[in-house]
N, C-alpha and C positions, 0 to 999 in steps of 0.2 A: 297438576304431577303425576307421575302415571310409577304402578308399581313395578319392578323390575321381579319379583319373586311369580311364575309363573301359577295362575288361576289352583290348580288341582293343588298344588302347595297349603295358599295361603288358607284352601278347605282343610286340612287335615289338617292343618297347626290349628286350624280353629275347633274343629273336633277335639283337639287334642285335649287340648288349654279347655274347653267345657267339661270333658272327662276328667280332667284334674281338678277342675273347679267342685265338682260334683264328689271326688272321693279325698282328695286332701283337703277340702277350703277348712275345715271344723280341724283336723289335727296341726294345720298351720297355724291356724289362729290362736289354740290349746297352746303350743309348743311358748311362743311367745307372749301368752297370759299368764302361763305359771314365771316364765323367767323374768318378766317387765312388773306384772302385777297392773301394767295398765291396757284395757282395757281399747281403751281408743287405739292407741301406739298399736298395740297386735294388728287390729281391724287394720288401720294404714298402713300400717306393712304389709302386712296381708297381699292388702289391693293391690301397693307396690309390684311384690312379688309378679304379681299374674300378669301386669299391664307390660312386665320389662318382657317376661315369658312369651310375650308374642311378637316381642322383636328378636330378642336372642334363638329360638326356635324356628323360627324362619330365617333364620343367619346360617344359624349354627345344626340346625336338624332337632328333633324331639329328642330330650335325654332319656337314658331305659328306664333312669330314677325317676319321672317328675316330680313323683313327692318328694324327694331325699332335697330334688335342684332347687323345688320352690322355697321348703321347708328352709334349707341356705344363704337362698337368694334372701331371703325376707329377715333371717338373721341379721343379715348381715346389711340390711338395710336399718334395721332399729341399733348394731354397734351402731353404723354413723349416725346416725338421731344422738346416739347419748352423747359421743366423744363431740357433736357440736354445743351440747350445751354445758361436757361436764365441768362444774366449776366446784368441784368438792371431792372426800370421800367417797362418797355413796356412792356418786353418779361415776364415779370409777371402778369400784365393784362390781353396777352395774354393766358394764363395761365388761369388764371381767367376767360373769356369769354368764356373759352372752355370748361370748366369743368361748365357753365351754364346750360347747358341745355335747352338753349332758340331753338324752333321751327325754321324750313327756314324762314317762310315766316311769314309778318302780313299781315290781313286786308286791302287791297287798294283799289284806284278806278279805274281802270286796266282793270276791266271785263273780267279779266281772270281766271276762275275756274280754268281751268285746272291742274294738278301737272305739267306737262311734258312740256303744252304748255309754262305754264309759265316761266318752265328754258328756252324752245329756245330760246324768247322774249326779258330775262332774260340777254342771253349769245348773241343777235345781238346787240352790242350796236355800233349805228352810230361811234362813236368817231374812230372807228376802216374799213377797208375796205370793200369791203362787202365778198369778199372773203376770207380773212382772220376770218368773221365772222362765215361765214357758216362753212368752216373748223375750227373752235374752237366749235361750236360746237356739229358737228358731231365725234369730237376727245374729245371729255368733255362730252357727255352730252349724246349720242346716239351711243357709248361705241366705235365706228368704230377705228377699225388703222389707222396707220399712211401712212400704205401701203393703205390700202383700198382706203384713202378720197387722195392718190396723184395717183393712176389710174383714180380716179374720173374727177380730176381734170386735167387730161393724164398733169402730169410735172413729175417727176426723186422723188422718196421719198427723198435726202436729204435736196432737196428744199423745201416740203414742211413742213417737221422739222423744217429749217431755218423762216419758215412764222406762224408756231404754238409759237417757242418761243418766233418772236419778238415779236406777239398778247398777249401771256402773260405779258414780259418783260413792252408793253408799260401797260395796263390794273392795274400793279401793280404799274410804276412809276409813273401813272398819276391819280392813287388813281382812276378809276372810279368806281363808286357805281355796285354792283353787288343784283340788284334787278329790277321790273319790271315798266315798266315807267304808269305815266299815262295814262286812256285811249287814250285822245285826240296826246299823240304824240306815241300808237302804228304804225299808216301807216306808220313813214318815218325808222321801221324797219319791215314793213311788207313784202318787196322783201326780205329779207336778209328769215327772217321764209320759204316763199316758195323754197325759192332754199334748204333750209335743207330737209324742204320736198319730195322736189324730189327728191334730192340723197339718201335722206334714199331712200324713193324708188326703184328709181331705183338698187342700192348696195340690194335689197332682191329680185327685179323682174329677175335680171341679175345680177348676183353676180360677182364679180370681181378677186372673186380664190375660192380658194377650192374643192370640191368634190362635191355639192350639183349645179344646176346651180340657183335653186331658195332658198331663203330666205325666207318662209311663211311667217314668225315671224318681218320683217321687213317691207312687203310689207302692214300686216293688221294694223299694228302700224303706219304707216304713214297714211293710209284710213283716222282711226281713227282718227287720229290728224287733216286732211282735212273735214273732217265734222265738229269735234270741233270749227274749223276756218271760215269756213265756216256761224255756227252759228252765229258766235261771228261780220265775216263781211260779212251779207249776199248781201249787193251790190259793194262789190269790186268785181268785171267778174272774173279778173286772179283770185283771190283766186278759185272763182268757177270750175272755166277752168280746175284748177289744181287736181282738186277733181275730173271734167269728165274725166279726161286722167287719171286717177289715176285707177278709175273704169271702164276705160275702154282695159286699159291693162290687170290691174287685173283679169277680165273675161276671159283671153285666157290660164289664169297660168295649169288647168291640162290637157291642149293639148298642151301644150311646150316640154315636156320632154313624154317619152313611159315609157313602164312597169322599162327598164334594166336605165333608168336614163338618158337615152341620147337625145341629144337635136331634138325638130321633127321643122322642119321648117315652115314657117309662112305657104305655098301653099301645105305642105303634113299634117295639124293640120285637126283632127276630128272637126270640128265645132258643131258637139252633143252635143260635150264638151264642149263648151261655155258657161257662165250663161247670160244668153238671160235677166235676170230680171238684176242685175247689166250693161250688152250692155242699157239697155232703159231706166235706170236713169240717165246715162254717157250722151246719147243722147237729150234729159227731161234741166238738168245740164246744156252741153253746149246749147242748140237751149237760155236759158233763157238768160246766162252771152252775149252769142252775141248779141239779142234784146239792149244789154243795149248801143250798139254804139265804146265798147272802146277794140278793142277786144289787146289780149298783146302776148308774145310767149306762151303761156300755153294755149289759145284757139286756136291757132294754133293744133297747137299738138294733142289737143286735136281731131279735124276734122279731122287731119288726120289719128288719131287711132280710127274717126269712120266711116270715108271712109271704114278703115278694118274690125272694127267689123261689119256693116253695109251689109256685102257683101255676099250673099247666099250661094259661092260655089268663088274657087277664082280666075276661069275666071272673076266675075261677074267685083270685081276689080276695081274701077276710078285710074287707076295710071297716068289718063292726069292728072284730079281735085289734086291726091297725090302731084306729081312734083311742081305745080304752090303754092299748099300749102308753099310746104319746098321751094321753092323763094322767095318768102313773108317772111318765118320766114328766112332765107336766110340774107334777106336783115334785119330783126330787130337783129337779131344776132350775126351777121356777122364771127359765128361759123365754123371750116373748118368740123366738124364733121355732122354739118345737112347740108351741102355742098356734104357730102359722100354720105347721105342718098337723097341729091336728085338727086345724082348719080345713082343712085341704081334705085330709081323709075324713073328717064328720062329711063335710060334703058331697064324698063320695058314698057315705054311708045312708045318710040320709035327707040328700038333695043340696043342692044349694042354695038353697037360699039359708037354710040353717047356717052354711060354712059360711054363708057372708054374713053373718050377724057376729061370727067371733069376728071375723076381719075386722068389718067396722071398728070394734072395739078396740084390736089393738094398732088400729091405724088412729085410734082417735088419743090414747096413752101415747103419741109423737115416737117412741121408743126403735119403729122401725121404720122411719120416713124417706131414708135414705136408703133403706134398702131394694134392690130393686125387687127380690123375690116376693117380698108383700105385694108390689101391685100387678106383675106377673099375677100373681092364684086373682086375683082385684078381679082382674080384668077375664083372665078367664072363666069364674065363674057367673059375670056380666055377662058372657059371653053364650054359654050358656046356656041364660036365664033370657036372653034374645033383647038386653037390652046393648043395641049395639052406640049409641053417643058416648056411653058411661064407662065400655069399653075401650074405645076407641081412643080414649083422657087416660086411661089409663094402663093402657099398650104405649103407648108417649113417655108415660112418667117412665115405665122400665126400659122403657130403651136408651132413655134422660142414663139411667141408673145403672144402668152395665156395664163391665167390663170388660168382658168375650163377645169377637169379633161372632161367635157362634152363634152367640144367645141373642147378639143382637140382630142376627139374620134372622132367628126364627121369631122374636118379636116385632121386625119389620113383616112377615109371614104372614103373622095373627094378627096386624094392626092390617094388612089390605086387606084378609079376610073379609072383616069384621066391615071394612069403611064401602069395599066393592060388593059386600052384600045390601048397606045400608044406599045408595045406591042405586043399586039393578032394584030395591025393593022386595 
């Protein structure tokens, strides 16, 4: 069966729905959560609205207010659902509330005026663990999939799915209110909000799956929210540090892939493509944050990014300083990923043998054995040591675990290089 809709119209509708998902998903879900108190129902009805949008917008055209159309449609789906199961006064009241058309938010004293940032603060409720706050926010408001979130947290997808279910049940069973807290209570949610922005940016900067390594829209949105948060909380050095970190990394975006979409490693990037204005802003923000004398993980990471971004040539990179900064970061976070990054920096500063020793310890712990970058780093150090057969094994393992096309192509090239070199003598 063929579609009667012209191909260009279908493309326009798909683009409109995709743009609406980016702009409106969080608001639609938040509206339904507020009035139903049920996260699963809210997400399901929002999903239904986007499916219906594809059908109706192809037939009737894209509405002038896509967000309003989606919210109304999702609300109507929730009304229909509530009516079907209405067996008592409570369900009838739910239908009445759903039918009222109230706006999702009323003026308050939180000081948060940006809609999306309000939603993030709302979702990051301290009654939940920080990990649960962050995961739930990324899933519900940012629209990341459970698979993407599980990769960000380095846990199996079923484990993350269970965490999300438990968090939703806790909110529902404890009747936790879905609203922005007053201004004096914002700081208790700040760490979780920063983690949301950090992981949102990371998913944009180095996507965990798909054809494209970089998802520019996520990077832009995370930076925009970071700027808004820094304006709201200018005296919080970690807020400013995160903004500096994102700007320093994003400044290199244009050089990270070539014309074919293939990955270009840092030492091979054309530094003329780097955004020097963004780098200068990042350095200035970082210096201001560090002057407050309360260094935290985001400021340390921003310092590492600044070391890379301010080196005129790859050979000018101060790897000893970067290794030392990763050592400080490891003390703050106890993260095996940070320790892996430290191993790479140590290898650049002191030689691949020293770095490989650290990687061997990480591998022995088993904490990152499903993390493709562990095997990619190990393979690279083995290659530099001319241990080609071992390097090939590690490259193959990294290729199996990699989840983006760009990374798989890069690893295939490296594998071909070491195996060809071995055959050729």
